[in-house]
N, C-alpha and C positions, 0 to 999 in steps of 0.2 A: 648205095642208099644212105649209108652212114654219113657221107659227105653231105649229101642234100639236106639231111637234118640238123648236122653239125654246123655248117655255115651260118643258116639264120639264127640257130642257137647262139652262136658266138657274137653275132653282130647285136642280137638283143640283149643278151645277158651280161656282155663285156662293153659295148658300146653304146647302144641307143638307150638303155635303161639307165645309163649313168650321165645325169645331166650336165656334169662337169664337161665331160668329153663331147657331148653333143653341143654344147653351147661354143665349146672351142672349134669344133669342125665349122659349125655355122658363122662364127666369127672370122675363121680363116678364109671361107668361102667368099663373104662380104668384102673383105679387104683385098682379096686377090681380085675380085670384080672390079674393085676400084683402082686397080692397076697400082697398088702400093708396093714397095719395096720387098723383097724376100725377107728381110731382117724385121720390117714392120709386120708382116703378115704373120711370121712365126712369133715375134713378140706379144701382139696383140692377141693371137690365139691362146698362148700360155698365159698370159695375164686374165683374160676372160675364164680360162679353165680355173686358174688359182682362186679367182673370186668366187666362182662357185664353190670350189672345195671349203673355202672360208664359210660361205653359207652353210655348206654339209657340216662343217666343224662345229659352227655355232648351234645348229640343231642338235647335234650329237650332245653338246653340252647342255641345252634345254633338257633333253631326255634325261640325261644323267642326273639333273638337279631336281627333276620332277618326280623322279623314282621313288625316293623316300616319301615325298609329299603323299604320292598315291597311297602307299602303304599306311600313312597316317590317317588319311581320309577314310580308307576302308576301315581300319582298325577302331577309329573314333565313330563311326556311323555304324558298322556291322554291316555293310550294305554287302550283298551278295549277287552276281549276276555275269552277263556277258560283256567283255571290254572290246569295243570294235578295233581292230588293229588291221590296217591293210596288208601290211608286210606279212603278218602271220597266215592270214589265209592264202594269199598268193604262193607263199613258200609251200603249203600244203597242196595246192592245185597244180604247180609246177611239176611235181613228181608225175602226176598222170596225164596231164594235158600240155606239157611243156612245149610241145613242137606246133601244135595248134595256136597256142598263144603267141609263138615267135612270128609265125606266118600272119596272123590278125595285125600284130603291130607294124611290121615291115609295111605290108600291103597298105594298111589303115594311113601310115604316116605319108606314102607316096600319092594315094588318093586325096589325101587333106591338101597336098601340094598343089595338085590339080585343081582343086576346089578354089584354094586361095588364088591361083592364077587366073582362073576363068569366071569367077563370080565377084560379087560385091565384097565378100567376106575374104579380105586380103590379110589374115591371121595365120601365123606360123608358129603352132603350139609346140614349145621348147621343154616342157617339164615332163622328160623322158620318163621317170618312174611312175608318174601318173597315167602315161599313156599304156604303159604295162600293167598297172593295176585295173584300168578300164578293159585292156585286152583280155586279161584274166577273167573279169567277172563275165564279160560277154560269153568265154569259152565255156565256164561252168554252167551258165544257164541253157545254153544251146545243146551242149553235150549231154548235161544231165537229163535233157527232155528228150533224147535218143536221135538228135539230127546227126546226119553223117557229117564226117569232117570236113569234105568240101563245101558243104553248105554252112556249117558254122564258120567256117574260115571267110567265106563270101560276105555273108551278111554281118558278120562281126566286124570285118574290114570296114566295110561302108557305114556302118553304124559309127564306129569309132572315128572315121575321118569326118563325118558330119558333125559329131559333138566337138572334133578339135577345132573347126571353123566357126561354129555357131555359137558356143557359150561365151567365147571371147566378146562376141558381138552383142550378146544379150546384156553382158555387163558393161559394154564400152561407154554408154552414156554417162554412167556413174564413175567409171575409171577416169574419164575426162576431167570430172570435177575433182577429182584427187590430184591428177597429174598435172592439169594446165593444158594437155597437148595430146598428141597421138603417137608419141614417141615408144610407149609400150603399152600392152594389153594385160589381162588377167589370164592366166594359162593354168587354170587349177580346177579340178572337179569338185570344188565346193562351191561353186558359182551362186546356185540357187540361194545359200545363206547369204552371200553378198549382196545379191539383188534384193532379198528380203529385207536385209538389215538397211540398205539405201532407202527402199520403199518406206518402211518403218519411221526412219529418220525424216524423210519427207513428211510423213503424214503427223508426226508429234513434235517435230525439233522448230517450229516456228520461233524465231527470236532468241534460240538457244544459242550461247556462246559457244565457240570451238573448245575443244579440250586442249588445244595448245595455247589458248589465250589465259593464262594463268597469272592472277595478281597475288602476289605473295609479299607477307611483310617482309621488311629487310634481313630479319634473322632466318627466315626460312627462304631466301632465294636460292640457296644451293639446290632446292628441290625442283628448279627449272631445268637442271641438267637431267635429262630422261634416264641416262644410266643410272644415276644416284637414286633418283625417284622409284625407279623399277626396282632396283636391288633393295632399297629399304622396304618397300612395300611387301615384297615377297618374303624378306626376312620376318617382317611382322607377322605375315600369314603362317610361315614355318613356326615359329614361336608358339602362336595360339593353337594350331592344331597339334603341335608336339606335347603341350600340356594337356589338351583334352584327350588325345591318346592315352597318355600315362595315367590320367585320372580314371579312365574308363577300363583299360585293360591291365594296368599295373606296369611298373617301370621295367621289369625284365621283358615282358612282352614288347614294350615300346622301344627297348634299343635294338630290337631286330629290323626296325625299319631301316637300318644303315647296314651295309654288307658286312662290315667288320663289327658291328655292334657299337656299344658305349661302355666305357669304364665306370662311369657314375652319372648321377642325374646333371650335373654341371657340365660334364662331356657330351651328355645327350643334346643339350640345350645350345650349347657353343657349336657342335654340328649342325644343328639346325640352322642356326643364325647364319652359318657360313655357306650351308646350300643356298639360302635366300641370296646372299651377296654373288655367289657364282652364277645363278641365274641372270643378275644384272650383267655380268661379263659376257653370258652367251649370248644376249639380245644384242649388246655392243659389237660382238663378232659377226653376228648376222647383218648388222647394219653396215658393217666395214665391207664385208662381201658383196652386198647390194650394190653398193657405190662403186666398187671395183668392177663388177660385170657391166654396170650401166656405162661406165666410162668408156668401155671397149666395145660392147655389143651394139649399142644403138646408133653409134657413128657406122659401124660395120654394115648395119641394114640399109644404108645408102645404098652401098654395091649391090645387095640382094634386091632392093626395091627398083633399082635401074635394070638389071640383067635378068632376073629370074622371075620374081614376082612383083610387078609394079606396084608401089604403095603398100608393099609388105609391112606387117606391125609385128614385132616379136611378141608372143603371149608367153609371159614367165610366171614363175611360182608364186605363191601368194605372199612371201616375205619382200616381194619387190615393191609392195605398197608400205612397208613399215616406216620408212624414213619420212614419210610426207605427213605422218600424225603420230608420233612416237607414244604419247600420252593416251591415245584412243588406243593403241595396241594392247596396253595393260587394262586399261579399262573394259575393253572387249573381251579379254581373257577372262576376267573375273565374272563378268556378267553372262558371258556365254556358259561358264562353268555352273552359275548359278541356275540358268535355263536348264542344264543338264539334271541338275539336282531336282528342280521341280517336275522335269520330264520323269525321272527315275520314280518320284513319289506318284505320280498321275499312273505309270505304269503298275506300280506295285499295289495300289488300292483300289483301281478302276480296269484298265486294259488288260492287265494280266488275269485277274479273276474272269472278267466277263468274255474276253476273245482269246486269251491264251497266249498273249504276246509275250516275247522274252522280256527280261528285265534288262536294260541296257545301263551299265555302269558310266558315269561320265569320264571318260579317260583325259587326263590333263594334257597329253600332247596334241591331239586333235582340237580340244578347246582352245589351247595357246595359239596354235597357227591359224585355224579357221575362225576362232573367235576374235583373235587379235585383228586379223583382215577385215572381218565383219564391222569391227569397231571403227576402223578407219573410213569404211563405206558409209556406216551410219552417221559419222562425224560429219562427212562431206556434204551430207544433205540435211542433217539435222541437230548439228552441234553435239553438245554433251549428252542431251537425252536421246538423240539418235545414236550415239555411240552405245549408249547404255541398253536401251530397249531393243536397239538392232541386234546388237551381239545377244542378247537374251534371246530373241526369237531364233537365232541361228543355233543356240544351244537346245532349244526345244525340237529343231529340225533334226539335228544329228543325233538325238536321242530316239524319236519316233520313227524315222526313217530306216535306220538300221535294223530296227525291231521287226518291222514288216517286212524289209527286205529277207531275213532269215528264212521266210517262208517259201522263197522262190530258188534257193541256192541248192535244192535236191539235198544229196548226201552230205553236202559241205555244211547244210544248216544246223547240223549236230557238232560242228566243229569247236563250239564254244568261242567262236570269233565270228567277226563278219567285216564289211566293209564299211569305213565310218564317215567318210564325207558326204555332204547332202547329194551330189549329183550322181553317185553310185546307186543311192536310195531311190529316188524318182525314176531314174532311167532304168535300173535294175528290175525294179517293180513292174514297170510299163512292159518291157520287152519280156519279164519272167511270167507275167500273166498270159501274154500272147502265145509264149511257147507251149502252154498247157494244152493248146487246141491241136487239132489235126496238123500234121505237117504243112499242108497246102495253105489252110486257114491261116495257120501261125506265120507262115512267110508273107502271106498278103497283109496281115495286121501289122507285122514288124515293119514292112516297108512303107505302109500309111504313116505309122509313128516317126519314122525317119523323114518322111517328105513333109510332115506337119513342122517339124523342128527346123528343118532347112528352109522352108519357105518363110516361117515366122521370123527366123534369124535375118533373112534377108529383107524382109519388111521392117524390122527393128533397124539394121544398118541403114537403110535408105531414108526412113523418116526421123530416126533420132540421132544419127551420127552424120551421114554424108550431107543432110540437108540443115544441120547446124553449123553455124559458124562460132569458132572459138574466140572469145573476146581477148584481144591484145593489151597489155598493161601500157598506159598512157605516159607514164613517168617514171623515172629511175627509182624513185623509191618503193612504188609499187612493184617494179621489177625486181627488186632486191627481195622483197617479202614473199614472192613466188616461187616454190620449191624448183619449178622446173622454168625453162626458157619457154616463151610462146611459140604455137604451132608452126612449124617451117618444114617445107618439103626436104630440106637438107638435114633434119634431125641432128641439132647442135647437141654437144655434150651437156648432160644435165647439171644444174648449179645445185651444191649440195644444200639440203635442209638445215635448219638451224639446229645444232647439236648433233647432226651426223657425223662420224668419223671420217675423215678425208683418205681416199686411197692414195697410195703411192704415185709419184708423178712418173708420167711416160719418158722414157729415156728415148730420145730420138736417135 
């Protein structure tokens, strides 16, 4: 019996939940299907794995550089509440429901491949840690409702699989506007925020210039380098908040924002400035990792498309769109965070007193990643106004939805944390409300919810993706300005966007 539970636990915790390993395996399968040499298969798989590890390293640097800033914001504003953290609540739930989560994840991934093979939704969801998060949330909701494990695993797996192929389809009409082709899709459970940002951009962004179209005086041309502009912007934000924290709480309290404290006011300000610069470095590392992954994974999907899932499109984590509009990432982060602050004020002065909703503090990490991606989507449809207002709308979503979601998490609702991204919110609320009914009624309602999502996704895929032809650039200059090659059944390697670091060359 221990072996039966240990094997899926190992596969989930050590392999499938680690995106780098999953990406490497998929790349190896694709290259092997293309009958590449053993050396090319191994080299491509390792390089793709290293690329994703680079993305993870960059993400860790982002988290590390934002941690003191979060302390400064809390200290400067005095705000108290729940900080949504996917990893935290998953860690708590794993202790009690680890085996159920493992089976939902494994079976759900298998069903998603079947759906991708036999429906129009030919997306292969490769963001392993988000699959783990969604499997955990489904387990929490169904288990705390009193469902038997076999029923939780069955419906949890089906729901997870449907989301894995449906959500990339909902976002793909807008993802195409970003990438210019079908080589990649978005595979991240913040999709509602990205769709909302793109829709807002489309509504408000008429004649608005792109965030990447910056005309600067000669003396400020250096700001066109995204790494420089990002680092300086964050350094300025750090200095302002550091001063506000110090004025409000005093220097000794302010010094505690850093793990090792600060020896003086000057040292405190220099550390703040340095953290802002390190944020720019972190973003550059993420972009480098994205370029490395795409350089290996996208061509490898030719083999998967030909042998396993015809026409397969890899659905990848949200930083995959960052290189296409790097200024929009920073704008999206800032305005999503502002949306979170407005949402917190709304909860504090209205929704909490009136309805008892929990106060959700705007976490800098989710606002950077989902807000940055929302900025890219908003910019694709509405330029600068779209990036700003679209990301602001995302900030509101990831504030209000987690607050409502706490009410359906049963005993975990009091864990002082919750799931943070938009899709966990709306989907969890839907199945959570259904699960409060009698078991038979709940199962019927949950199945209806699944059917609505799947049918709607197929309709969007048919009308807004399959029926729409992507325009191909007509001259070489236009080709050079496009971040990616025009759509092709062969999925050529993606050309680097302006300012993106180049991955190392492949050695044949």
